[in-house]
C-alpha positions in Angstrom: 15.2 -26.1 14.8 19.4 -25.8 13.5 20.4 -22.8 11.3 24.0 -23.5 9.7 25.6 -19.9 10.2 28.6 -21.3 8.5 26.9 -22.3 5.5 25.0 -18.9 5.3 28.3 -16.9 5.6 29.9 -19.2 2.7 27.2 -18.4 0.7 27.4 -14.7 1.5 30.9 -14.5 0.6 30.4 -16.2 -2.8 28.2 -13.8 -4.0 30.7 -10.6 -3.1 31.4 -10.2 -6.3 28.3 -10.0 -7.6 27.1 -8.2 -4.9 29.9 -5.5 -5.9 28.8 -5.3 -9.5 25.3 -4.8 -8.7 26.0 -1.6 -6.7 28.1 -0.2 -8.8 25.6 -0.6 -11.2 23.1 1.1 -9.4 25.8 4.0 -8.4 26.1 4.5 -11.9 22.5 5.6 -12.3 21.7 8.8 -11.0 18.5 8.5 -9.0 17.4 11.2 -6.8 13.9 11.3 -5.4 11.3 11.4 -8.0 13.9 10.0 -10.7 14.4 6.6 -9.7 12.4 4.9 -12.5 16.0 3.4 -14.4 17.4 2.2 -10.8 14.0 0.5 -10.4 14.4 -1.4 -13.6 17.9 -2.3 -12.7 16.8 -3.8 -9.5 14.4 -5.5 -11.3 16.6 -7.3 -13.5 18.9 -8.3 -10.7 15.7 -9.7 -8.9 14.7 -11.6 -11.7 18.5 -12.9 -12.3 18.4 -14.3 -9.0 15.0 -15.8 -8.9 12.6 -13.8 -6.9 9.2 -15.7 -7.2 7.5 -12.5 -7.5 8.0 -8.9 -8.4 5.8 -6.2 -8.5 6.2 -2.6 -9.3 3.7 -0.2 -7.6 2.0 3.0 -8.5 3.9 5.3 -6.8 7.1 3.2 -8.3 8.1 1.2 -5.3 9.5 -2.1 -6.0 8.9 -5.3 -4.3 10.3 -8.9 -4.7 9.0 -11.9 -2.8 10.7 -15.1 -1.9 8.8 -17.9 0.2 5.2 -18.6 0.2 4.6 -18.9 4.0 1.3 -17.4 5.7 3.8 -15.1 7.9 4.9 -11.9 6.3 8.4 -10.1 7.0 9.7 -7.2 5.2 13.2 -5.7 4.4 13.5 -2.0 3.2 16.1 -0.3 1.0 15.1 3.1 -0.2 16.8 3.8 -3.4 17.2 7.3 -4.2 19.7 9.5 -3.4 20.6 13.0 -2.6 22.6 15.4 -5.3 26.1 15.2 -5.2 26.4 18.7 -4.0 29.7 20.5 -4.7 31.7 18.3 -7.4 35.1 20.0 -6.2 35.0 18.1 -3.2 34.6 15.0 -4.9 38.0 12.6 -5.2 36.0 10.2 -7.8 33.5 11.0 -10.1 30.3 10.2 -7.9 28.5 8.4 -10.3 31.1 6.5 -12.2 32.7 5.6 -8.6 35.8 3.2 -7.8 36.7 0.1 -6.3 39.7 -0.4 -4.2 40.5 -3.4 -2.2 37.4 -3.8 0.2 36.4 -0.1 -0.5 33.5 1.1 -3.0 33.1 4.5 -3.9 30.3 6.7 -5.4 27.0 8.4 -4.3 24.7 5.9 -2.9 26.8 3.5 -2.1 26.1 3.7 1.9 22.9 5.5 1.8 21.1 3.3 0.4 22.0 1.1 -2.1 24.6 -1.0 -0.3 21.4 -2.2 1.6 19.5 -2.7 -1.5 22.6 -5.2 -3.0 22.7 -7.2 0.2 19.3 -7.7 0.3 18.7 -9.2 -3.2 21.8 -11.5 -2.6 19.8 -12.3 0.9 17.0 -13.0 -1.2 19.4 -15.8 -3.0 20.5 -17.4 -0.1 17.1 -17.5 1.5 15.9 -19.5 -1.9 18.6 -21.9 -2.1 19.1 -23.1 1.6 15.4 -22.9 2.0 15.5 -20.7 4.8 11.9 -18.7 4.8 9.8 -21.6 5.9 6.7 -20.2 7.5 7.4 -16.7 5.8 6.8 -14.9 3.0 9.7 -12.6 2.6 9.4 -9.1 0.7 12.1 -7.0 0.1 11.5 -3.8 -1.0 13.1 -0.8 -3.0 11.4 2.4 -1.9 11.3 5.8 -3.4 11.3 9.5 -2.3 13.0 8.9 0.8 15.2 11.3 0.6 12.5 14.0 0.1 10.2 12.5 2.5 11.0 9.7 4.6 8.3 7.3 5.2 5.8 8.3 2.5 6.8 5.6 0.4 5.7 3.4 2.9 2.5 5.2 3.9 1.6 4.3 0.5 2.4 0.7 0.6 0.9 -0.1 4.1 -2.4 2.0 2.8 -2.7 1.4 -0.4 -0.7 -1.7 -1.2 -2.1 -3.3 1.8 1.1 -4.6 2.7 1.0 -5.4 6.7 4.3 -7.3 7.7 4.9 -8.7 11.1 8.0 -6.5 11.4 10.6 -4.5 9.1 14.5 -4.8 8.7 15.4 -1.2 7.8 18.8 -1.8 5.6 19.6 1.8 6.4 23.6 1.9 7.3 24.2 1.2 10.5 28.2 0.3 10.7 26.9 -3.7 10.9 25.1 -2.7 14.3 21.9 -3.1 15.5 19.5 0.0 15.8 16.4 0.3 17.4 15.3 3.4 17.0 15.5 7.4 16.3 14.3 10.6 16.9 11.4 12.3 14.8 11.4 15.6 13.1 9.0 18.0 11.4 9.7 20.6 9.1 7.6 24.3 10.5 7.2 27.0 8.9 6.6 30.5 10.8 5.6 33.7 8.8 5.4 37.3 10.0 3.7 40.0 8.0 4.7 43.8 7.9 4.1 46.5 5.5 6.3 47.9 2.8 7.4 51.4 2.1 10.5 53.3 0.7 13.7 52.1 2.3 14.5 55.9 2.4 11.8 56.4 5.0 11.4 53.0 6.9 9.5 54.8 9.8 6.5 54.6 7.4 6.4 51.0 7.0 6.4 47.9 9.6 9.7 45.7 8.8 9.3 42.2 8.7 12.5 41.1 8.8 13.2 43.4 12.2 10.0 41.5 13.7 11.5 38.1 12.5 14.7 38.7 14.6 13.3 38.3 18.2 11.4 35.2 17.4 14.7 33.8 16.0 16.6 34.5 19.1 13.6 32.9 21.6 13.7 30.0 19.1 17.6 29.3 19.7 16.7 29.3 23.6 14.0 27.2 23.2 16.5 25.0 21.5 18.6 25.0 24.7 15.5 24.0 26.9 13.8 21.2 25.0 13.4 17.4 26.4 16.3 15.0 26.6 16.0 11.5 26.4 18.6 8.8 27.8 18.7 6.6 24.9 17.6 8.9 22.2 19.3 12.2 23.1 17.8 15.3 23.0 14.9 17.0 21.0 16.7 19.7 18.6 15.6 22.8 16.6 17.5 24.8 13.9 16.3 27.5 11.5 17.4 26.2 8.4 16.2 28.8 6.0 15.2 32.1 5.7 13.1 33.8 2.8 11.5 37.6 2.5 9.3 39.4 0.1 9.8 43.0 -0.8 9.0 45.3 -3.7 12.6 46.1 -4.3 15.9 46.5 -2.4 15.1 49.8 -2.0 11.9 48.6 0.1 11.3 47.7 3.4 10.3 43.9 3.7 6.5 43.2 3.5 7.0 39.6 4.8 9.5 37.2 6.3 9.4 33.4 6.5 11.3 30.7 8.2 11.9 27.1 8.4 12.5 25.0 11.2 14.0 21.5 11.2 12.9 20.2 14.4 14.2 16.9 16.0 12.0 15.2 18.4 12.9 13.0 21.3 11.0 10.5 22.8 7.9 11.9 24.4 7.5 15.0 21.9 5.3 15.0 19.0 3.9 17.3 16.6 1.4 19.1 18.6 3.6 19.6 21.1 6.2 20.9 19.0 3.9 23.6 17.2 2.5 24.4 20.6 6.0 25.3 21.8 6.9 27.9 19.1 3.1 29.4 19.4 3.7 29.8 22.7 6.8 32.3 22.3 6.0 35.6 23.7 7.9 37.2 20.4 5.6 35.2 18.1 2.4 35.9 20.0 3.9 40.0 19.7 4.3 39.8 15.8 1.1 37.5 15.3 3.4 35.1 13.5 1.6 32.1 11.6 3.0 28.7 12.7 2.2 25.7 10.6 3.8 22.4 9.0 5.0 22.1 5.6 3.2 19.7 3.5 4.9 17.4 0.4 3.0 16.9 -2.7 5.7 16.6 -5.1 4.8 13.7 -7.7 6.7 10.4 -7.8 8.5 9.3 -10.9 5.3 7.5 -11.8 3.4 11.0 -11.9 1.4 9.8 -8.4 0.8 12.7 -6.1 0.6 11.5 -2.4 0.2 14.2 0.0 1.2 14.2 3.4 2.4 16.5 6.0 6.0 16.7 7.3 5.8 15.0 10.3 7.9 12.1 10.4 7.2 10.2 14.4 9.7 9.2 16.8 9.9 5.4 17.3 12.0 3.1 19.6 11.1 -0.7 19.7 12.4 -2.4 23.2 15.6 -4.0 23.5 14.0 -7.2 24.5 11.3 -7.2 21.3 11.0 -10.8 19.7 12.0 -8.6 16.6 15.3 -7.0 18.3 16.3 -10.5 19.6 15.9 -12.2 16.3 18.6 -9.8 15.0 20.9 -9.9 17.9 20.7 -13.9 18.0 21.2 -13.6 14.4 24.4 -11.6 15.3 26.0 -14.0 17.7 25.1 -17.2 15.9 27.0 -15.8 12.5 29.7 -13.7 13.9 30.2 -15.3 17.4 30.4 -12.3 19.3 27.9 -9.5 20.9 26.4 -6.8 18.6 26.5 -3.4 19.7 22.7 -2.4 20.0 22.1 1.3 19.1 19.8 4.3 17.2 20.3 6.1 14.3 21.3 10.0 14.7 19.0 10.7 11.4 15.6 9.7 10.2 14.6 6.7 7.9 11.5 5.2 6.7 11.0 4.0 10.3 9.0 7.2 11.1 6.2 5.2 9.2 6.5 1.9 9.4 6.7 1.8 13.5 6.3 5.7 14.2 2.8 5.8 12.3 1.8 2.1 12.1 3.5 0.5 15.1 5.1 -2.2 12.6 8.0 -3.4 14.8 11.2 -2.3 13.1 14.7 -3.0 13.7 17.9 -1.6 11.7 21.0 -3.3 10.5 22.7 -2.0 7.2 26.2 -2.0 5.5 27.9 1.3 5.6 28.5 3.9 8.1 26.0 6.7 8.7 28.8 9.4 8.4 29.0 8.8 4.7 25.0 9.5 4.2 25.5 13.1 1.9 28.9 13.5 2.3 31.4 13.7 -0.9 33.6 10.6 -1.4 30.8 8.5 -0.4 32.1 4.9 0.7 30.7 1.5 1.3 32.2 -1.4 1.9 32.5 -5.3 0.5 32.9 -6.9 3.6 29.7 -4.8 5.2 27.8 -6.0 1.9 28.7 -9.7 3.1 28.0 -9.3 6.8 24.4 -7.7 5.9 23.5 -10.4 3.5 24.1 -13.3 6.0 22.3 -11.2 8.5 19.1 -10.9 6.1 19.5 -14.6 5.3 19.5 -15.8 8.9 16.6 -13.2 10.2 13.7 -15.2 8.9 14.5 -18.5 11.0 15.9 -16.6 13.8 12.5 -14.5 14.3 10.6 -17.7 14.0 12.6 -19.0 17.0 12.1 -15.8 19.5 8.5 -15.2 18.2 7.1 -18.9 19.3 
């Protein structure tokens, strides 16, 4: 079987203006988590324009577009929600109006992660025009609420939509490199109770904030001693929030709660991470409660799909057929060896592979460092490379998975 890589690249380059316009249209639509309705409708319009054979919007609000009618199913994923803009004074351009200059497109969501969506839609057009689906049905997913709760969308897609592809390509930004995993994460809560009293006589009460202080110091020490992994790197822990309750500013605090962002390397899971904190002498001395946060925010459709805030670590072997399909596609298209690496941040892969063991590999336009940053940028040349890769992957996977 021969794949005409030059023809695929030519088509991807031909569609650069359309991808650029589509991306700028998406950037112009504010679409924070649970507010994605308008961008979903814009994506549906573009899918219809390029000739998707079937388009569905599921009850959670994810949009799924299908190309091909083969018996084997593979999927591409792009989350279509954004974080907010943060301090507007840090932006040199309007984050939604954006700006286009040379190869660069500015605006919120350009890299994280609507650039992947733009490349996916036009890869589908290339697949259809060049008949590259063959034995496959290829589904391109625009997923919601990832920024709020990564992987929740795919919990719904797998459990409720009953979509179970052979493998998935995540189009999160990878600087057009191939990524094969990342650390997991958890959102942990530690709660301490005290007894309030008048602040003029603190000895009459039991100050919950003071009781939390040694816990904070032992958590900092725990971070330094967490497990390391030669590929994914070290597990980490940081205290991200602190809350208290008190009758007034003239009273002793009667409760104190902290939030912990725990990053999990290979071999670490939720049970281990919770137990490590419960085992701290200061936690035992304060009789502190250690638990995991849950997520129950309705999607833009109103659907609530509760989950624990546990996002498992995942890694795919470099010699796995799915990973090798991307490596071979890259070599064929660009006549050089790709960089194979991992993300620093977390993706929907926490569910796709972390929970359900569906092989997942990443390749996306844009740079990870642009995510959540002011003056976020995407690159037209990256959109072209990604569209060409996505179009070539089904045929290359057919070869490597024989």
